[in-house]
SERODO-627607 format. One record per residue: x, y, z of N, C-alpha, C, O in turn. Coordinates in Angstrom, 3 decimals, decimal comma. Example, Ala and Ser with C-alpha at 12.3 -4.5 7.8 and 13.67 -1.06 7.14 Angstrom:
BEGIN
[[13,190; -5,690; 7,800]; [12,300; -4,500; 7,800]; [13,200; -3,300; 7,800]; [14,236; -3,319; 8,465]];
[[12,850; -2,250; 7,080]; [13,670; -1,060; 7,140]; [12,900; 0,030; 7,870]; [13,409; 1,138; 8,039]];
END
This chain:
BEGIN
[[0,879; -1,130; -0,048]; [-0,228; 0,010; 0,251]; [0,891; 1,329; -0,043]; [0,720; 2,150; -0,943]];
[[1,745; 1,335; 0,658]; [2,961; 2,115; 0,828]; [3,430; 2,547; -0,535]; [3,327; 3,750; -0,773]];
[[3,958; 1,720; -1,527]; [4,218; 1,871; -2,664]; [3,201; 2,537; -3,754]; [3,636; 3,306; -4,611]];
[[1,776; 2,182; -3,665]; [0,788; 2,810; -4,259]; [0,747; 4,231; -3,736]; [0,810; 5,160; -4,542]];
[[0,652; 4,442; -2,517]; [0,804; 6,197; -1,982]; [1,840; 6,698; -2,621]; [1,557; 7,603; -3,406]];
[[3,202; 6,336; -2,520]; [4,107; 6,788; -3,177]; [4,202; 7,353; -4,367]; [4,672; 8,467; -4,599]];
[[3,625; 6,368; -5,358]; [3,432; 6,641; -6,867]; [2,324; 7,567; -7,160]; [2,189; 8,310; -8,132]];
[[1,655; 7,410; -6,273]; [0,329; 8,404; -6,391]; [0,716; 9,753; -6,072]; [0,256; 10,619; -6,816]];
[[1,578; 10,177; -4,981]; [2,000; 11,583; -4,414]; [3,034; 11,809; -5,689]; [3,097; 12,956; -6,132]];
[[3,597; 11,099; -6,114]; [4,811; 11,197; -7,437]; [4,014; 11,609; -8,513]; [4,479; 12,548; -9,160]];
[[2,901; 11,141; -8,886]; [1,903; 11,397; -10,125]; [1,141; 12,957; -10,110]; [1,006; 13,719; -11,067]];
[[0,659; 13,167; -8,562]; [0,268; 14,389; -8,431]; [1,353; 15,522; -8,683]; [1,148; 16,537; -9,349]];
[[2,313; 15,251; -8,168]; [3,644; 16,093; -8,306]; [3,767; 16,754; -9,947]; [3,818; 17,912; -10,361]];
[[3,783; 15,516; -10,576]; [3,729; 15,686; -12,289]; [2,637; 16,648; -12,530]; [2,742; 17,751; -13,066]];
[[1,470; 16,031; -12,017]; [0,317; 16,997; -12,519]; [0,316; 18,182; -12,280]; [0,043; 19,003; -13,156]];
[[0,654; 18,555; -10,908]; [0,768; 19,818; -10,779]; [1,786; 20,550; -11,569]; [1,497; 21,631; -12,083]];
[[3,115; 19,951; -11,709]; [4,037; 20,714; -12,740]; [3,653; 20,861; -14,063]; [4,270; 21,586; -14,843]];
[[2,394; 20,039; -14,449]; [2,004; 20,280; -16,030]; [0,962; 21,413; -15,856]; [0,836; 22,067; -16,891]];
[[0,082; 21,877; -14,699]; [-0,628; 22,823; -14,452]; [0,074; 24,132; -14,270]; [-0,439; 25,134; -14,769]];
[[1,467; 24,246; -13,442]; [2,010; 25,367; -13,659]; [2,573; 25,835; -15,149]; [2,338; 26,933; -15,653]];
[[3,229; 24,959; -15,647]; [3,221; 25,176; -17,367]; [2,016; 25,621; -18,060]; [1,885; 26,559; -18,846]];
[[1,364; 24,982; -17,731]; [-0,130; 25,719; -18,388]; [-0,129; 27,238; -18,261]; [-0,233; 28,045; -19,185]];
[[0,006; 27,490; -16,958]; [0,114; 28,813; -16,762]; [0,456; 29,872; -17,011]; [0,008; 31,016; -16,925]];
[[1,676; 29,189; -17,475]; [2,914; 29,773; -18,097]; [2,538; 30,494; -19,298]; [2,608; 31,685; -19,604]];
[[1,957; 29,053; -20,134]; [1,146; 29,402; -21,386]; [0,316; 30,208; -21,561]; [0,244; 30,863; -22,601]];
[[-0,241; 30,291; -20,874]; [-1,532; 30,719; -21,203]; [-1,165; 32,338; -20,832]; [-1,817; 33,148; -21,489]];
[[-0,237; 32,879; -19,897]; [0,444; 34,042; -19,826]; [1,162; 34,410; -21,288]; [0,863; 35,489; -21,799]];
[[2,032; 33,596; -21,913]; [2,608; 33,967; -22,992]; [1,534; 33,941; -24,180]; [1,955; 34,416; -25,234]];
[[0,463; 33,555; -24,186]; [-0,708; 33,553; -24,981]; [-0,928; 35,125; -24,992]; [-0,578; 35,824; -25,942]];
[[-1,507; 35,588; -23,911]; [-1,885; 36,932; -23,624]; [-0,860; 37,690; -23,851]; [-1,211; 38,724; -24,420]];
[[0,145; 37,635; -23,674]; [1,153; 38,485; -24,046]; [1,404; 38,519; -25,509]; [1,642; 39,602; -26,046]];
[[1,376; 37,593; -26,086]; [1,306; 37,520; -27,852]; [0,056; 38,518; -28,309]; [0,153; 39,489; -29,059]];
[[-0,824; 38,153; -27,830]; [-1,895; 39,081; -28,380]; [-1,973; 40,304; -28,164]; [-2,635; 41,055; -28,881]];
[[-1,299; 40,690; -27,127]; [-0,923; 42,086; -26,828]; [-0,200; 42,548; -27,695]; [-0,513; 43,533; -28,364]];
[[0,997; 41,839; -27,829]; [1,866; 41,879; -29,173]; [1,425; 42,505; -30,524]; [1,681; 43,555; -31,113]];
[[0,751; 41,555; -30,734]; [-0,014; 41,361; -32,292]; [-1,217; 42,684; -32,072]; [-1,656; 43,048; -33,163]];
[[-1,672; 43,268; -31,156]; [-2,456; 44,509; -31,231]; [-1,575; 45,651; -31,349]; [-1,766; 46,664; -32,023]];
[[-0,492; 45,340; -30,542]; [0,669; 46,827; -30,791]; [1,190; 46,592; -32,082]; [1,130; 47,660; -32,691]];
[[1,662; 45,720; -32,775]; [2,151; 45,598; -33,881]; [1,281; 46,012; -35,266]; [1,819; 46,248; -36,348]];
[[-0,192; 46,053; -35,010]; [-1,181; 46,332; -35,945]; [-1,266; 47,482; -35,875]; [-1,591; 48,042; -36,923]];
[[-1,032; 48,320; -34,697]; [-1,287; 49,514; -34,626]; [-0,262; 50,339; -34,937]; [-0,480; 51,496; -35,297]];
[[1,030; 49,810; -34,827]; [2,072; 50,430; -35,268]; [2,005; 50,768; -36,911]; [2,216; 51,846; -37,468]];
[[1,576; 49,252; -37,592]; [1,480; 49,387; -39,038]; [0,468; 50,540; -39,410]; [0,748; 51,379; -40,266]];
[[-0,954; 50,530; -38,584]; [-2,020; 51,499; -38,738]; [-1,225; 52,951; -39,083]; [-1,223; 53,782; -39,991]];
[[-0,581; 52,742; -37,848]; [0,115; 54,541; -37,912]; [1,553; 54,788; -38,798]; [2,287; 55,765; -38,648]];
[[1,761; 53,749; -39,687]; [2,864; 53,820; -40,229]; [4,149; 54,102; -39,478]; [5,101; 54,774; -39,875]];
[[3,982; 53,344; -38,093]; [5,275; 53,510; -37,588]; [6,052; 52,212; -37,274]; [6,846; 52,024; -36,353]];
[[5,635; 51,324; -38,280]; [6,438; 50,200; -38,036]; [7,907; 49,839; -37,855]; [8,235; 48,866; -37,176]];
[[8,954; 50,775; -38,576]; [10,210; 50,680; -38,257]; [11,037; 51,358; -36,525]; [12,142; 51,122; -36,037]];
[[9,649; 52,405; -35,934]; [10,126; 52,749; -34,698]; [10,001; 51,907; -33,748]; [10,556; 51,851; -32,651]];
[[8,857; 50,929; -34,478]; [8,779; 49,821; -32,876]; [9,605; 48,168; -33,430]; [9,514; 47,054; -32,913]];
[[10,268; 48,557; -34,479]; [10,584; 47,299; -34,863]; [11,797; 46,614; -33,865]; [11,808; 45,383; -33,842]];
[[12,710; 47,258; -33,127]; [13,243; 46,601; -32,398]; [12,511; 46,260; -31,019]; [12,892; 45,243; -30,439]];
[[11,533; 46,991; -30,468]; [11,083; 46,388; -29,437]; [10,132; 45,133; -29,868]; [10,040; 44,144; -29,142]];
[[9,479; 45,240; -31,025]; [8,455; 44,031; -31,404]; [9,571; 42,512; -31,539]; [9,370; 41,342; -31,216]];
[[10,755; 43,197; -32,158]; [11,460; 41,877; -32,641]; [12,155; 41,171; -31,138]; [12,478; 39,989; -31,015]];
[[12,265; 42,167; -30,153]; [12,889; 41,524; -28,845]; [11,726; 40,894; -28,154]; [11,895; 39,785; -27,646]];
[[10,360; 41,583; -28,066]; [9,475; 40,417; -27,475]; [8,972; 39,342; -28,395]; [8,163; 38,584; -27,862]];
[[9,270; 39,092; -29,688]; [8,890; 37,885; -30,650]; [10,134; 37,161; -29,867]; [9,753; 36,179; -29,229]];
[[11,365; 37,396; -29,786]; [12,470; 36,396; -29,352]; [12,036; 36,133; -28,131]; [12,068; 34,924; -27,901]];
[[11,638; 36,787; -27,244]; [11,276; 36,348; -25,666]; [10,376; 35,632; -25,479]; [10,391; 34,771; -24,599]];
[[9,243; 35,871; -26,398]; [7,852; 34,559; -26,573]; [8,238; 33,510; -27,355]; [7,466; 32,558; -27,477]];
[[9,653; 33,516; -28,093]; [9,672; 32,047; -28,756]; [10,755; 31,494; -27,839]; [10,954; 30,314; -28,125]];
[[11,448; 31,874; -26,943]; [12,374; 31,336; -25,875]; [11,263; 30,775; -24,717]; [11,336; 29,657; -24,208]];
[[10,329; 31,680; -24,442]; [9,312; 31,213; -23,222]; [8,614; 29,617; -23,915]; [8,736; 28,527; -23,357]];
[[7,988; 29,828; -25,061]; [7,359; 28,933; -25,454]; [8,103; 27,479; -25,657]; [7,734; 26,386; -25,229]];
[[9,454; 27,855; -26,571]; [10,408; 26,465; -26,543]; [10,608; 26,072; -25,035]; [10,146; 24,956; -24,800]];
[[11,132; 26,651; -24,033]; [11,123; 26,201; -22,519]; [9,707; 25,508; -22,351]; [9,636; 24,282; -22,438]];
[[8,645; 26,231; -22,125]; [7,398; 25,810; -21,756]; [7,064; 24,648; -22,630]; [6,154; 24,026; -22,083]];
[[7,355; 24,182; -23,571]; [7,033; 22,989; -24,174]; [7,865; 21,673; -24,089]; [7,465; 20,510; -24,142]];
[[9,414; 22,273; -23,909]; [10,260; 21,153; -23,426]; [9,787; 20,668; -22,073]; [10,046; 19,514; -21,730]];
[[9,116; 21,475; -21,295]; [8,891; 21,272; -19,691]; [7,846; 20,376; -19,762]; [7,825; 19,339; -19,100]];
[[6,926; 20,734; -20,569]; [5,697; 20,129; -20,933]; [5,597; 18,919; -21,387]; [4,658; 18,154; -21,169]];
[[6,579; 18,696; -22,046]; [6,964; 17,181; -22,761]; [7,568; 16,432; -21,672]; [7,065; 15,353; -21,359]];
[[8,469; 16,825; -21,127]; [9,000; 16,212; -19,868]; [7,976; 15,843; -18,905]; [7,797; 14,640; -18,716]];
[[7,314; 16,643; -18,303]; [6,175; 16,345; -17,255]; [5,038; 15,204; -17,589]; [4,491; 14,424; -16,810]];
[[4,833; 15,395; -19,257]; [4,119; 14,452; -19,830]; [4,486; 12,940; -19,661]; [3,778; 12,007; -19,282]];
[[5,857; 12,970; -20,068]; [6,517; 11,804; -19,954]; [6,612; 11,206; -18,668]; [6,045; 10,126; -18,495]];
[[7,219; 11,722; -17,771]; [7,265; 11,485; -16,528]; [5,567; 11,005; -15,566]; [5,323; 10,095; -14,774]];
[[4,800; 12,003; -16,076]; [3,597; 11,464; -15,481]; [3,293; 9,984; -16,417]; [2,946; 8,921; -15,902]];
[[3,480; 10,172; -17,665]; [3,034; 9,011; -18,149]; [3,516; 7,531; -17,917]; [2,908; 6,460; -17,925]];
[[4,826; 7,866; -17,707]; [5,623; 6,305; -16,867]; [4,961; 6,112; -15,484]; [4,790; 4,942; -15,143]];
[[4,641; 6,897; -14,802]; [4,512; 7,010; -13,443]; [2,887; 6,122; -13,557]; [2,706; 5,119; -12,867]];
[[1,926; 6,589; -14,393]; [0,785; 6,072; -14,321]; [0,805; 4,675; -14,884]; [-0,055; 3,827; -14,644]];
[[1,785; 4,520; -15,598]; [1,812; 2,947; -16,245]; [2,417; 2,071; -14,999]; [1,920; 0,958; -14,829]];
[[3,456; 2,503; -14,122]; [3,576; 1,862; -13,210]; [2,806; 1,709; -12,115]; [2,825; 0,726; -11,374]];
[[2,105; 2,699; -11,995]; [0,900; 2,941; -11,067]; [-0,079; 1,634; -11,296]; [-0,393; 0,772; -10,476]];
[[-0,476; 1,776; -12,745]; [-1,662; 0,803; -13,344]; [-1,057; -0,732; -12,997]; [-1,733; -1,529; -12,347]];
[[0,304; -1,065; -13,505]; [0,859; -2,096; -12,990]; [0,932; -2,435; -11,568]; [0,918; -3,647; -11,355]];
[[0,996; -1,793; -10,699]; [1,094; -1,830; -9,529]; [-0,193; -2,343; -8,801]; [-0,091; -3,129; -7,860]];
[[-1,416; -1,888; -9,248]; [-2,604; -1,849; -8,877]; [-2,931; -3,011; -9,628]; [-3,533; -3,698; -8,802]];
[[-2,900; -3,627; -10,667]; [-3,206; -4,884; -11,268]; [-2,610; -6,147; -10,677]; [-3,229; -7,203; -10,549]];
[[-1,271; -5,923; -10,308]; [-0,453; -6,941; -9,507]; [-1,151; -7,129; -8,065]; [-1,029; -8,209; -7,488]];
[[-1,879; -6,079; -7,490]; [-2,255; -6,314; -6,157]; [-3,718; -7,209; -6,369]; [-4,062; -8,054; -5,542]];
[[-4,549; -6,882; -7,646]; [-5,612; -7,426; -7,748]; [-5,365; -8,904; -8,164]; [-6,303; -9,702; -8,153]];
[[-4,345; -9,205; -8,463]; [-3,787; -10,526; -9,064]; [-4,650; -11,720; -8,374]; [-5,146; -12,645; -9,017]];
[[-4,733; -11,585; -7,221]; [-4,848; -12,913; -6,359]; [-6,517; -13,062; -6,585]; [-6,940; -14,142; -6,173]];
[[-7,444; -12,249; -7,113]; [-8,657; -12,089; -7,266]; [-9,235; -13,393; -7,902]; [-10,388; -13,758; -7,671]];
[[-8,208; -14,213; -8,875]; [-9,115; -15,331; -9,982]; [-9,890; -14,714; -10,996]; [-10,378; -15,341; -11,936]];
[[-10,007; -13,508; -10,821]; [-11,130; -12,838; -11,710]; [-10,603; -13,228; -13,546]; [-9,455; -13,492; -13,903]];
[[-11,493; -13,169; -14,188]; [-10,891; -13,324; -15,631]; [-10,746; -11,851; -16,155]; [-9,934; -11,729; -17,072]];
[[-11,354; -10,772; -15,762]; [-11,145; -9,417; -15,976]; [-9,902; -9,354; -15,524]; [-8,963; -9,241; -16,312]];
[[-9,750; -9,410; -14,395]; [-8,251; -9,056; -13,563]; [-7,410; -9,575; -14,289]; [-6,465; -8,833; -14,558]];
[[-7,373; -11,014; -14,906]; [-6,659; -11,791; -15,506]; [-6,151; -10,734; -16,841]; [-4,950; -10,636; -17,094]];
[[-6,854; -10,219; -17,385]; [-7,037; -9,790; -18,626]; [-6,474; -8,116; -18,416]; [-5,743; -7,637; -19,283]];
[[-6,813; -7,431; -17,403]; [-6,071; -6,713; -16,876]; [-4,274; -6,659; -16,600]; [-3,500; -5,820; -17,060]];
[[-4,000; -7,623; -15,867]; [-2,877; -8,287; -16,102]; [-2,115; -8,346; -16,963]; [-0,972; -7,889; -16,921]];
[[-2,627; -8,919; -17,884]; [-2,046; -9,174; -19,615]; [-1,574; -7,574; -19,906]; [-0,401; -7,263; -20,110]];
[[-2,588; -6,714; -19,889]; [-2,724; -5,478; -20,649]; [-1,471; -4,932; -19,719]; [-0,625; -4,267; -20,317]];
[[-1,305; -5,133; -18,463]; [-0,453; -4,510; -17,570]; [1,035; -4,724; -18,194]; [1,871; -3,870; -18,490]];
[[1,090; -6,085; -18,292]; [2,482; -6,763; -18,539]; [2,407; -5,945; -20,377]; [3,228; -5,096; -20,723]];
[[1,713; -6,251; -20,940]; [2,378; -5,155; -22,325]; [3,060; -3,556; -22,089]; [4,134; -2,988; -22,288]];
[[1,882; -3,283; -21,611]; [2,443; -1,859; -21,123]; [3,750; -1,667; -20,355]; [4,495; -0,715; -20,586]];
[[4,026; -2,677; -19,357]; [5,399; -2,857; -19,058]; [6,429; -2,889; -19,987]; [7,301; -2,024; -20,064]];
[[6,350; -3,807; -20,648]; [7,293; -4,553; -21,632]; [7,560; -3,372; -22,554]; [8,724; -3,185; -22,907]];
[[6,493; -2,467; -23,025]; [6,454; -1,452; -24,293]; [7,173; -0,390; -23,303]; [8,048; 0,275; -23,859]];
[[6,998; -0,174; -22,209]; [7,711; 1,253; -21,292]; [9,279; 0,559; -21,430]; [10,130; 1,332; -21,868]];
[[9,614; -0,471; -21,182]; [10,916; -1,215; -20,845]; [11,744; -0,821; -22,270]; [12,900; -0,398; -22,256]];
[[11,217; -0,962; -23,090]; [11,448; -1,039; -24,532]; [11,343; 0,416; -24,693]; [12,311; 0,791; -25,355]];
[[10,695; 1,248; -24,419]; [11,215; 2,788; -24,950]; [12,163; 3,000; -24,424]; [13,117; 3,377; -25,105]];
[[12,335; 2,826; -22,738]; [13,304; 3,599; -21,875]; [14,547; 3,103; -22,338]; [15,420; 3,959; -22,479]];
[[14,985; 1,371; -22,739]; [16,281; 1,008; -22,836]; [16,462; 0,931; -24,266]; [17,586; 0,598; -24,640]];
[[15,476; 1,200; -25,250]; [15,835; 1,002; -26,633]; [16,180; -0,221; -27,134]; [16,764; -0,276; -28,216]];
[[15,805; -1,603; -26,278]; [15,941; -2,622; -27,195]; [14,591; -3,669; -26,131]; [14,246; -3,268; -25,019]];
[[14,153; -4,663; -26,607]; [13,460; -5,574; -26,112]; [14,090; -6,176; -24,837]; [15,303; -6,356; -24,727]];
[[13,128; -6,494; -23,819]; [13,566; -7,141; -22,562]; [13,999; -8,484; -23,062]; [13,582; -8,856; -24,159]];
[[14,864; -9,307; -22,299]; [15,583; -10,541; -22,241]; [14,106; -11,557; -21,871]; [13,893; -12,680; -22,328]];
[[13,418; -10,955; -21,140]; [12,397; -12,152; -20,371]; [11,487; -10,962; -19,585]; [11,763; -9,785; -19,353]];
[[10,175; -11,839; -19,243]; [9,446; -10,665; -18,401]; [10,026; -10,330; -16,939]; [10,037; -9,193; -16,468]];
[[10,520; -11,510; -16,270]; [11,440; -11,336; -15,126]; [12,339; -9,909; -15,581]; [12,321; -9,114; -14,641]];
[[12,796; -9,598; -16,285]; [13,542; -8,432; -16,453]; [12,837; -7,216; -16,256]; [13,128; -6,183; -15,653]];
[[11,797; -7,594; -16,931]; [10,857; -6,461; -16,824]; [9,988; -6,152; -15,780]; [9,418; -5,070; -15,635]];
[[9,867; -7,465; -14,805]; [9,425; -7,222; -13,358]; [10,635; -6,497; -12,580]; [10,464; -5,473; -11,919]];
[[11,617; -7,006; -12,699]; [12,800; -6,448; -11,877]; [12,757; -5,368; -11,998]; [12,680; -4,698; -10,968]];
[[12,791; -4,597; -13,471]; [12,813; -3,180; -13,859]; [11,884; -2,443; -12,851]; [12,322; -1,685; -11,986]];
[[10,522; -2,734; -13,037]; [9,424; -2,443; -12,689]; [9,801; -2,124; -10,976]; [9,531; -1,018; -10,507]];
[[10,397; -3,126; -10,189]; [10,516; -3,442; -8,952]; [11,533; -2,224; -8,361]; [11,315; -1,491; -7,396]];
[[12,338; -2,239; -8,968]; [13,470; -1,192; -9,188]; [13,023; 0,442; -9,167]; [13,564; 1,260; -8,423]];
[[12,129; 0,711; -9,951]; [11,751; 1,772; -9,908]; [10,476; 2,336; -8,986]; [10,193; 3,522; -8,817]];
[[9,649; 0,956; -8,330]; [8,960; 1,183; -7,389]; [9,799; 1,491; -6,025]; [9,402; 2,174; -5,081]];
[[10,784; 0,968; -6,121]; [11,690; 0,867; -4,576]; [12,148; 2,070; -4,843]; [11,883; 2,845; -3,924]];
[[12,907; 2,709; -5,988]; [13,573; 4,171; -6,426]; [12,364; 5,337; -5,616]; [12,622; 6,273; -4,860]];
[[10,924; 4,817; -6,149]; [10,120; 6,038; -5,584]; [9,683; 5,836; -4,663]; [8,746; 6,629; -4,567]];
[[9,744; 5,062; -3,561]; [9,316; 4,588; -2,165]; [10,620; 5,113; -1,684]; [10,454; 4,897; -0,483]];
[[11,785; 5,642; -1,767]; [12,977; 5,924; -1,164]; [12,837; 7,365; -1,265]; [12,943; 7,966; -0,197]];
[[12,574; 8,210; -2,543]; [12,018; 9,389; -2,738]; [11,152; 9,817; -1,917]; [11,319; 10,984; -1,563]];
[[10,190; 9,217; -1,447]; [8,950; 9,887; -0,877]; [9,194; 9,925; 0,622]; [8,488; 10,590; 1,381]];
[[10,115; 9,262; 0,975]; [10,757; 9,087; 2,159]; [11,458; 10,253; 3,047]; [12,013; 9,970; 4,109]];
END
């Protein structure tokens, strides 16, 4: 149960990080909208060149902000996705003793997801199911140590 608690805590942290990045992107979108209005007004007044340096600087800042926010968002999504897969595998593993055919199907799905995650992380197929199980257990142990 402690492992599940730790995984859920880690997943919640990643979801919060995604939320923070989304706030940054929302602010950037508003700033970009204001910049578009300023640029349109400068064009209307025939003052494009007078505002060129300011607008160019603002566009560079926005470009960097979007690049960083998207990088953060992709990393946070990847971490949350991995944690979700591990969490799913752990929950299904806990239910294994029920003998329910539905649970057995869920276990098989979790094994496939774990194998797929292993392959994505290590860029190779696992030697055996035991290798995948060992890897999952190692991740769970690391998560447990982080929570403490």
